[in-house]
Each structure stands twice: as C-alpha cells, then as structure tokens.
C-alpha positions as semicolon CSV with decimal commas, in nm:
position;residue;x (nm);y (nm);z (nm)
1;M;-0,215;-3,244;0,185
2;S;-0,346;-2,989;0,440
3;K;-0,285;-2,620;0,471
4;A;-0,082;-2,698;0,802
5;T;0,164;-2,895;0,596
6;L;0,249;-2,627;0,350
7;P;0,443;-2,318;0,487
8;L;0,310;-2,100;0,201
9;F;-0,042;-2,125;0,346
10;N;0,064;-2,000;0,691
11;H;0,349;-1,766;0,649
12;R;0,314;-1,392;0,561
13;I;0,576;-1,281;0,295
14;I;0,702;-0,953;0,402
15;H;0,794;-0,797;0,059
16;D;0,922;-0,447;-0,006
17;A;0,594;-0,276;-0,073
18;L;0,410;-0,436;0,239
19;S;0,707;-0,355;0,460
20;T;0,710;0,026;0,347
21;T;0,332;0,060;0,369
22;A;0,327;-0,089;0,710
23;Q;0,625;0,132;0,830
24;T;0,451;0,438;0,697
25;V;0,142;0,367;0,896
26;E;0,330;0,292;1,215
27;D;0,551;0,610;1,170
28;L;0,231;0,823;1,141
29;L;0,088;0,674;1,462
30;A;0,415;0,728;1,640
31;A;0,444;1,086;1,525
32;K;0,081;1,194;1,632
33;D;0,006;1,412;1,939
34;P;0,029;1,171;2,234
35;K;-0,277;1,337;2,385
36;A;-0,492;1,308;2,074
37;G;-0,612;1,058;1,818
38;C;-0,545;1,067;1,439
39;I;-0,713;0,961;1,129
40;I;-0,515;0,752;0,869
41;P;-0,665;0,645;0,541
42;L;-0,515;0,331;0,414
43;L;-0,646;0,295;0,069
44;G;-0,559;0,075;-0,240
45;P;-0,693;-0,169;-0,511
46;T;-0,865;-0,492;-0,406
47;R;-0,618;-0,778;-0,307
48;V;-0,322;-0,559;-0,290
49;G;-0,232;-0,639;0,068
50;K;-0,403;-0,395;0,293
51;S;-0,512;-0,662;0,536
52;A;-0,155;-0,783;0,579
53;V;-0,066;-0,428;0,673
54;V;-0,337;-0,428;0,944
55;D;-0,247;-0,785;1,052
56;R;0,116;-0,668;1,120
57;L;0,004;-0,369;1,310
58;V;-0,220;-0,571;1,535
59;E;0,056;-0,830;1,602
60;R;0,305;-0,566;1,703
61;S;0,062;-0,377;1,922
62;G;0,055;-0,385;2,296
63;N;-0,209;-0,531;2,520
64;A;-0,521;-0,335;2,621
65;C;-0,618;-0,276;2,978
66;A;-0,875;-0,567;2,979
67;L;-0,962;-0,864;3,206
68;F;-0,910;-1,094;2,924
69;P;-0,617;-1,086;2,669
70;M;-0,684;-0,848;2,384
71;K;-0,462;-0,596;2,178
72;E;-0,486;-0,214;2,196
73;V;-0,539;-0,223;1,838
74;V;-0,851;-0,387;1,699
75;R;-1,011;-0,424;1,355
76;A;-1,364;-0,367;1,286
77;S;-1,567;-0,476;0,981
78;L;-1,809;-0,232;0,835
79;P;-2,139;-0,382;0,686
80;A;-2,233;-0,315;0,324
81;Q;-2,510;-0,071;0,435
82;V;-2,338;0,170;0,683
83;S;-2,533;0,391;0,921
84;G;-2,407;0,594;1,237
85;R;-2,537;0,321;1,448
86;E;-2,328;0,037;1,253
87;I;-1,997;0,237;1,308
88;Y;-2,041;0,227;1,677
89;A;-2,175;-0,130;1,678
90;A;-1,878;-0,249;1,466
91;G;-1,634;-0,086;1,711
92;L;-1,790;-0,262;2,004
93;Q;-1,794;-0,599;1,831
94;A;-1,434;-0,568;1,752
95;M;-1,364;-0,521;2,114
96;G;-1,558;-0,827;2,209
97;F;-1,890;-0,679;2,314
98;R;-2,230;-0,798;2,201
99;T;-2,475;-0,569;2,053
100;R;-2,846;-0,609;1,977
101;E;-3,063;-0,493;1,689
102;A;-3,289;-0,300;1,933
103;D;-2,986;-0,090;2,072
104;K;-3,013;0,271;1,986
105;T;-2,719;0,478;1,821
106;K;-2,663;0,692;2,141
107;L;-2,660;0,391;2,355
108;L;-2,395;0,209;2,143
109;R;-2,197;0,537;2,092
110;D;-2,182;0,591;2,471
111;R;-2,080;0,226;2,537
112;L;-1,809;0,251;2,283
113;F;-1,671;0,565;2,415
114;R;-1,667;0,423;2,766
115;A;-1,504;0,092;2,639
116;I;-1,232;0,286;2,453
117;K;-1,138;0,480;2,764
118;E;-1,156;0,212;3,013
119;R;-0,950;-0,036;2,798
120;E;-0,702;0,251;2,686
121;M;-0,749;0,138;2,326
122;K;-0,498;0,305;2,076
123;V;-0,631;0,226;1,737
124;I;-0,951;0,099;1,576
125;V;-0,915;-0,007;1,211
126;F;-1,226;0,013;1,005
127;D;-1,216;-0,229;0,713
128;E;-1,417;-0,183;0,393
129;A;-1,424;0,208;0,464
130;N;-1,550;0,255;0,095
131;H;-1,878;0,114;0,206
132;F;-1,952;0,454;0,340
133;I;-2,010;0,571;-0,015
134;E;-2,134;0,276;-0,184
135;R;-2,495;0,244;-0,299
136;G;-2,726;0,146;-0,005
137;A;-2,523;0,342;0,251
138;N;-2,749;0,513;0,508
139;L;-2,523;0,804;0,565
140;S;-2,434;1,106;0,349
141;P;-2,042;1,151;0,308
142;R;-2,052;1,457;0,546
143;A;-2,246;1,273;0,807
144;A;-2,007;0,971;0,793
145;A;-1,709;1,209;0,821
146;D;-1,873;1,376;1,125
147;H;-1,923;1,045;1,299
148;L;-1,555;0,964;1,262
149;K;-1,431;1,290;1,353
150;Y;-1,655;1,290;1,673
151;L;-1,527;0,941;1,769
152;V;-1,159;1,072;1,753
153;D;-1,224;1,388;1,931
154;E;-1,423;1,235;2,225
155;T;-1,207;0,929;2,295
156;G;-0,852;1,002;2,175
157;V;-0,859;0,693;1,979
158;S;-0,682;0,672;1,631
159;L;-0,869;0,548;1,331
160;I;-0,706;0,358;1,034
161;L;-0,970;0,368;0,756
162;S;-0,884;0,089;0,523
163;G;-1,052;0,036;0,193
164;L;-1,069;0,108;-0,190
165;P;-0,962;0,449;-0,314
166;R;-1,304;0,581;-0,365
167;F;-1,329;0,644;0,012
168;Q;-1,112;0,955;-0,062
169;Q;-1,447;1,117;-0,163
170;I;-1,554;1,130;0,205
171;I;-1,232;1,310;0,293
172;D;-1,240;1,551;0,005
173;Q;-1,614;1,648;0,080
174;N;-1,563;1,731;0,447
175;E;-1,310;2,010;0,511
176;Q;-1,286;1,938;0,883
177;L;-1,208;1,576;0,827
178;R;-0,967;1,656;0,546
179;D;-0,781;1,893;0,778
180;R;-0,784;1,638;1,062
181;A;-0,677;1,337;0,869
182;N;-0,319;1,257;0,782
183;G;-0,211;1,221;0,416
184;T;-0,368;0,912;0,263
185;V;-0,137;0,598;0,269
186;L;-0,186;0,461;-0,084
187;F;-0,084;0,104;-0,114
188;K;-0,038;0,027;-0,495
189;P;0,057;-0,288;-0,683
190;Y;0,409;-0,316;-0,818
191;D;0,476;-0,115;-1,151
192;W;0,647;-0,316;-1,398
193;Q;0,772;0,001;-1,554
194;D;0,971;0,080;-1,243
195;E;1,299;-0,126;-1,203
196;D;1,272;-0,124;-0,817
197;D;0,910;-0,227;-0,847
198;R;1,019;-0,517;-1,074
199;D;1,285;-0,632;-0,824
200;G;1,038;-0,598;-0,542
201;F;0,770;-0,834;-0,714
202;A;1,046;-1,079;-0,813
203;G;1,171;-1,091;-0,448
204;A;0,836;-1,192;-0,332
205;V;0,793;-1,464;-0,607
206;D;1,139;-1,583;-0,498
207;A;1,015;-1,626;-0,133
208;A;0,697;-1,804;-0,226
209;I;0,900;-2,040;-0,457
210;G;1,127;-2,100;-0,168
211;S;0,841;-2,198;0,054
212;L;0,702;-2,442;-0,204
213;E;1,050;-2,600;-0,260
214;H;1,084;-2,640;0,124
215;S;0,764;-2,849;0,109
216;G;0,915;-3,060;-0,182
217;F;0,761;-2,892;-0,493
218;F;0,964;-2,830;-0,811
219;L;0,900;-2,533;-1,046
220;V;0,951;-2,639;-1,405
221;P;0,952;-2,294;-1,582
222;E;1,255;-2,068;-1,559
223;F;1,254;-1,820;-1,277
224;D;1,252;-1,497;-1,494
225;D;0,986;-1,652;-1,724
226;I;0,756;-1,734;-1,435
227;V;0,795;-1,390;-1,266
228;R;0,679;-1,215;-1,583
229;R;0,367;-1,452;-1,620
230;L;0,292;-1,419;-1,262
231;Y;0,314;-1,036;-1,291
232;G;0,064;-1,030;-1,571
233;A;-0,174;-1,263;-1,402
234;S;-0,163;-1,069;-1,075
235;G;-0,145;-0,712;-1,217
236;G;0,146;-0,656;-0,961
237;R;-0,044;-0,771;-0,653
238;V;0,141;-1,011;-0,422
239;P;-0,167;-1,171;-0,270
240;M;-0,307;-1,263;-0,599
241;M;0,031;-1,406;-0,691
242;L;0,034;-1,616;-0,367
243;R;-0,324;-1,726;-0,436
244;L;-0,207;-1,856;-0,769
245;F;0,076;-2,054;-0,616
246;K;-0,141;-2,201;-0,350
247;S;-0,397;-2,308;-0,623
248;C;-0,112;-2,482;-0,799
249;A;0,016;-2,646;-0,495
250;I;-0,317;-2,807;-0,434
251;A;-0,352;-2,912;-0,791
252;A;-0,004;-3,069;-0,806
253;R;-0,009;-3,221;-0,453
254;D;0,078;-3,571;-0,595
255;S;0,317;-3,493;-0,862
256;K;0,483;-3,189;-0,695
257;Q;0,569;-3,052;-1,043
258;L;0,455;-2,709;-1,104
259;T;0,426;-2,669;-1,496
260;L;0,269;-2,404;-1,710
261;A;-0,014;-2,642;-1,759
262;T;-0,062;-2,647;-1,375
263;F;-0,075;-2,261;-1,369
264;V;-0,323;-2,257;-1,669
265;K;-0,555;-2,487;-1,480
266;A;-0,520;-2,293;-1,150
267;A;-0,561;-1,945;-1,319
268;S;-0,870;-2,067;-1,498
269;N;-1,050;-2,132;-1,173
270;M;-0,975;-1,776;-1,039
271;Q;-1,203;-1,478;-1,046
272;Q;-1,337;-1,337;-1,368
273;S;-1,120;-1,048;-1,510
274;G;-1,125;-0,824;-1,809
275;I;-0,800;-0,992;-1,912
276;P;-0,815;-1,370;-1,883
277;V;-0,570;-1,456;-1,605
278;S;-0,490;-1,798;-1,755
279;S;-0,371;-1,645;-2,094
280;F;-0,038;-1,538;-1,920
281;F;0,052;-1,901;-1,886
282;Y;0,010;-2,008;-2,246
283;D;0,332;-2,128;-2,440
284;E;0,403;-1,781;-2,576
285;E;0,564;-1,542;-2,315
286;P;0,364;-1,230;-2,252
287;D;0,511;-0,915;-2,398
288;E;0,572;-0,592;-2,218
289;V;0,249;-0,420;-2,337
290;E;0,056;-0,697;-2,183
291;L;0,216;-0,674;-1,849
292;H;0,161;-0,293;-1,840
293;R;-0,194;-0,340;-1,941
294;S;-0,248;-0,577;-1,662
295;F;-0,131;-0,334;-1,412
296;A;-0,325;-0,047;-1,594
297;S;-0,645;-0,260;-1,562
298;V;-0,599;-0,296;-1,177
299;M;-0,542;0,073;-1,133
300;S;-0,827;0,171;-1,355
301;E;-1,080;-0,061;-1,169
302;A;-0,961;0,115;-0,850
303;G;-1,020;0,460;-0,982
304;L;-0,646;0,532;-0,993
305;D;-0,441;0,695;-1,270
306;F;-0,186;0,467;-1,457
307;P;0,152;0,661;-1,454
308;I;0,279;0,629;-1,809
309;Q;0,664;0,600;-1,785
310;S;0,744;0,411;-2,101
311;I;0,643;0,349;-2,465
312;A;0,515;0,007;-2,374
313;G;0,316;0,186;-2,092
314;L;0,179;0,420;-2,331
315;E;0,053;0,143;-2,561
316;A;-0,081;-0,032;-2,266
317;S;-0,284;0,284;-2,179
318;W;-0,416;0,318;-2,512
319;A;-0,527;-0,056;-2,506
320;E;-0,681;-0,024;-2,181
321;G;-0,870;0,276;-2,282
322;A;-1,012;0,110;-2,571
323;M;-1,161;-0,155;-2,353
324;I;-1,343;0,087;-2,126
C-alpha cells in the first residue's frame, strides 16, 4: 500500500479549529491598510496544525508578478541559529533565489527588498519564529524585532510569524513591534472540557474514519470509545490524531482491521511523551481526568495556561503540576 492509494495521506481535513484559525488570519490580512504591511503572530503548541493554516493561505493566494509561476504568499524556514542575515536569506530562498555564505547582510537585505517590490509579494510566512529566542540565536529579541519591523516598513509586505508561544516574548519586549503587530492568533488544541471542542474533535475523527473506510479499512472499536482514546493520545491535536490513524493503516494494510491492539502498536512507535501514548488504547477506557491531563500536558509544554473549567480539569491540573 502506497501513500497515493490512501486518501487520508493526501487530503487535508478541514476541521472547525483549523477553519476558524485560517479564517481569522485571512480576515486580518483583508482588514489591513492596503498601502502598508502588517505583522500577524500565529502561535500554538507543536503539532497543532499551524502548517495547515499556512498551506491553506498559500493555496488561496494569487500569483506574483514573476516570469515563472509562483504565489504572492511564500513561506520561509528560519534556521535554528537566526541572525539578521538569515532573515533576509530565508526570505530570498522562499522566493526561489539562491544565496551564498559569503553574501553580506546588507546585500541580502537589498536583494530581498527589491524582489518583494518587483514581484509585488503580499505575504512572507516565517516558520519556526520561536528560533529567534532559542539558545544559539545570534540576535537579541529587540534586534530581531527591529529587523522584522524594518522589513515591513520598507517593502509593505505582510509577515506571518508562525511558531511556538514563547515567540510572544519578542513582541512583549519591543514596544514598537508590539504596537505594530496584530493581536496574536493562538491556535490551541481542542479542550475536552468544552462541549463545542469535543464536537469539533469528534468531527475530525469522523472525517478520518470516513477516509479510511473509503479505502477498505474497518474500525473495530465503537466510535465514541475511539474518540476518547484518540483525544487522550493526541492531547486534542488533530495532526497527532491523523498520524496515529496513518500508522495504524500501514500496520493493518493486509487485514484492514483497526483494533485496539493496532492502535497500541502504532502509538508505541510514536514520540516519547510524559504520558505514554499507547496507554490510552489499553482495555480499560481512559477516564475524564486522564483526558484533561493530556490536554494540560500539551498546554504546559507550550508555556500556555490550562483553563480549569471542571472538577475533572482541576484534578488533571493537580496531577500535571505534581509531574513538573
């Protein structure tokens, strides 16, 4: 079985949280001053779906004024050790230009500014914006903010700064950038305490199951049961839930039967976690506290507060606090 034969590998599931977050970003871009750029921080825990938001924005964008086909929205990847030079080099590379190690910062900056204006670029998305404040970064938070603000002011391009929530420190430590940037768009996992969030996560699971059934797979556990287990294993993050399903599909490509044992095996091969992912697929169904604790763990790792809205949520917060 190849990825091409399984729709789940190739189709993006447009679930409620993804659609709402993407629409918020699009609305902010549409509402900005047409003669000036803007800065939109798009922050959230790892594996929550920020890349899917950016992918949708790129797909919906128009074409740039270039000799070869390219979009007016591009995404640039920042290296782990960011300098002012690397900001401009990443922007140029995202637009298809080559850069050399010997190129100086001013040369790269001038080339990028000229390319943005000539091609009438609308948006540059900088992925992994949190690299600006991680160990090894060659810029102070204030210097990084100054580079970003200068890029917007001189070219009129808009920036989407996508990354982990700790990037917020860059904004908070530079009053000029803070006043220039839009309010942060925070993409959070689904919260099991919230009824609408539970429905949103269940809807994403239902869509994934439908894709698998279309390819001939059969899910043995009951729907409500597997939704709870998948929520606990993913911490409410749809990309993590989809990754589990994909791993199960590969493991069961001959039998086409997705049992709890299939999920245990697939989950055991996933990344290490404070809460073993596979434990959510044992015979005993996870309780409410375990589900809330999984969400609380994801939020804590991202440096975000866990909003306590229930007794079970309070117990999960205590349990998570005891583990820190």
